[in-house]
N, C-alpha and C positions, 0 to 999 in steps of 0.2 A: 635652459633655466627651469628649475622646479617652481612653476608659477604659484602653486598653492603655498609652498614654503615662503616664497617671496612676498606673497600677500600677508601671510601671518607675521613676517618680520616687519613689513611696512606698517601694519596695523598697530603692532607693539610700539614702534617708533612714534606713530601718531598719538597713541594714548599716553605715552610717557613724556614725549616732547624732548627726547634726547637719544642720540645714537648710542652713546656710551652706556646709559642706564638700560636701554633696550637690549643691548648686547649682553650685559650682565644678567638681565632677567631671563634671557633665552639661552644662557650659557654658550654664547658665541663670541667670536672676536669682533672688535670694532670694524675691522676691514671686511669681514664677511657681511655684517649688517649693512655697511655702506655700499658694498658691491650689489647686494640684493635690491636695494632701493634704486641704485643706478640702472640696473638691468630692467627693472619695471619701467622707469622713465624712458629708457631706450625703446622698450617694447611698445609703450603707449605713445611714444613720440610727444610726450607732455611732461613738463616739470611738475612734480608733486610736492617738493619740499624747497622752501627758501632757507638757505644756510648762511649763517655768518659765523664768525669765530666765537661769538658768545651766545648765540641763540638759534633756535630752529622754529620755523612756522610752516604750516601747510598752505599751499596755494589754493585757490578756489577749486581747481581740478583735484588737488590732493584731498581736500575736505570731502568732496563728492565720492572720490574713489575709496577713501577710508570708510565711509558709511556703507558703500556697496560691499566692500570686503567684510565688514562686520556682519552684515545680513547674510552674505553667502556662507561664511564660515560657521555662523550660528546654525544655519540650515543644514550644512554638512554634518556638524556635530550631532544634531538631532537625528539625522538619517542614520549615521553610524551607531548611535546609541540604540535606536529602534531595531536595527538589524542585529546588533550584538545581543539585545535582549531576546529577540525572537529565536536566536540560535540556541538559547538556553531555556526559554520559557515557551512550552508548547502553545501555539496559537495559530490562527489562520484556518484555511479550508484544506482538509485532508481528502484527496481524491482516491477513493478505494474502488477497485474492481474485484468482483468475487464470482466464483462458479455458482450459477443460479440454484442448482438443485441442493447444494449444501446450505446456501445462504438462507433459503426459505425456512430451514429447520433450526439453524444454530447461530445465525449471525446477530440477530437482534439482542439477545442477552449480553453478548460480548460488547456490542457498541454502546448499550445502555450503561454498562459498568465503566467502560472507558470514558464516556462523557462525564460521569460523576467524578472521575479522577482528574480529567483535563477539560473543564467546562469551557475554556476559551477556544477549543478546537471545534470547528464546524465540520460536519461529515457530508461528503457528496459520494453516494454509493451507486455503482452501476453493476447490475447483474447480467452476466453473459454466459452463453453456451459456446460461442465461437472463439477461435484463437484471437489473441490481442497483443499488440505491440505496446508494452508498458510505457516506454519513453515517448514514442511517436504520438501516442494518444493522450499523453499528459497525465498519467496516473502516478500517484506517489507510492502506492503499495497494492499488492494483489493477494487474495486468498484463493488459490487456484489448484488445479490438478495437473499432473505432468502433461507437457505438450501444449498447454493452453496459452502460455505466454512466451514472448520473445522480446528483444530490444536491448542491444548492447550487453554490457556486463551487468548481470543480475546476481544479487545475493539471495540464496534460498535457505529458509529455515523450515524444516519439516515439522508439522504440527501433530498429525496422527494419520493412521490408516483406517479406512472404512471397509469392513467385510460385507460382501454382497451375498444375497440369498434369493432363491426362487420361492415365490409365494402365490397363493390363490385363496379364494374364499372357500369356507366349508360347503356352502351351497353349490358353488361351481363344481367342486370335486365330487359332491354327492350325485350330481346329475351326469357328469362327464367321466368320472373315474379319476383315480390318483395314479399318475405315471410312476412306474418303478424303475425305469431306466431312462437315460438321455434320449434314446431312440423313440420311446413312447412319449416323452416330453415333446418332441418335435412334431407330433401329430395333433397337439392341442393348439387352440388359438393363442398366439403369443402377443403380449402387450409389450411393444418394443420401444426402447429409446431411439432417438434419431440416429441416422447412419454416421454422423460425425462423432457420436459418442461411442458406438460399438458397431462392428460389422455384423452381418447376418449369421456368421459362424460363431458358435459358442463351444468352448471345450470344457468338459466335465471330467474330474479326476476322482476315482473311487478310493476307498481306504487302502488299497494295495498300490496306489500310485499309477494305476492304469488309466490312460487318457482316452476319452471318446469325444470326438468332435462331431457336432450336428449342425445343420443349417436350419435356422428357425425362420419360417416364413411368417412375417408379421401380419397379424389381423388388424392391428391398431398401432399407429406410430405417433408418438408425441415427444417433444423435446423438453418435457417438464416432469420431474419425479413426483410432484404432488398429484398431477393428473394421472400418472401411471398407477399410483397407489389408489386413487379414487376409482379408477377403472377396475382394478382388482377387487376392491370392496363392492363394486357394482356387479360382480359375478361375470365379468366380460371375458376372463381367461386367466392365463398364468403370466406373471411378469418377474423380472429380476431387479431388485432394488437394494440400495445400501441398507444394512440391517438396522442401523439407528433410525432410519426413516419409518420402519414398520415394527420396531420393538414393542411398542405399546399394543399394536394390533395382534402380534403373536402372543403376547401375555394374556390379553383378554379373549382370545379365540376368534377375533374378527377375521384374521387371516391365519393360514396354516403354511408351514414351510414344506416345500416340495423337494424331493430328492435330498433329504437332510444328511445322507451319508456321503454325498458328493461335495467336493469343492469346485467352484467355478473359476477356472484358470483365467487370469488376466482381468477379472472383474473387480477385484479389490482396488481401491483408489487411495493414493497418498495425497492428503491435502497439505499444501505448503504455503508459507508466507514468503513472498518475493518482493524485492524492492531494488531500485537502481543502485549499483555499487559505486556511488560517487564518493569522493574524498570527504566532503563535508555533507553529512546527512542532516536535514532539518530537524529541529526539536520535535515537531509534530510527528514526523515519520519515525524518528528514533523512539519516542515515547510509545507510539502505537505498536511498533515491533516488539519492544520489551514487554509491554502489557499483554499482548496477544500470546506470545510464547509462554509467559507465566500462567496466563488464564487457562490455556489448554493443558499445560503440564499438570496444573492442580486439578482441573476438572476431570481428567481421565486417568489420573494416577492410579486409582483403584478400580477402574472399569475393566471387566473381563476382556482378555485379549481377543476373544472371538468377535468382539465388536470393534474395539479400538486398540491400536498398538502404538504406544508412544515411540517417537523416533528421536 
């Protein structure tokens, strides 16, 4: 027995007071309506309807059951309406995980504009350096770098690539000298990201495509790009950072690029948007994905490729 359908049929019979008129209202046959009510009575082991050839009335149990059916079906209709609305109207809490070093520089303007467009969505943001299982840890979406996320079938939308550069302060270079080759670079105090971000070996590629790998012994290790930048500004040594993190410092002379004729192999990072590849994506996730992709496409459409490359 389809119990919900049987309850709907019984409630219609109770409201109209007739099997025939209830059948016509529901576009069912009289036999089907009669069978549903009989199945309910058998299921409940209770008579719900007093029938005569000319009239129909509810028993005391039938009156109580009809009221219970009305309340339950109204509640079910409200739940279905709410779920249907939330599937099309972004609302609720969006759980976002993001790579910390990127987020400290570029995430807040994005989130501020998204909230203006979707004010009913609340944001719960977690910044991480470590790998994360998106589904197991309950995140709706991630803004991450390659290898940072796992978790079932994920959909990936590339946002941009960040070019990395070696930098130091003019004061540091005036005292310690400016390295002209990767081998000379390796003799300087190196301000390094944590080991899970990059190994001790760095590979530099010159204008002719010749590679030179050097091991950089870290004098200072920190898992935060903001602190690496501050250490470089404090004349502590040379570091390698995403160019967008230090573009203003390079422009105003607070920092100077070291080995500008070399590319740093494997240091560039692609920042991507990832989310679980479910059949039905929630409105809040769908709206954030669409907004974020458009935001970065427009933001970096005219930015020099030496800093960002649209994907």
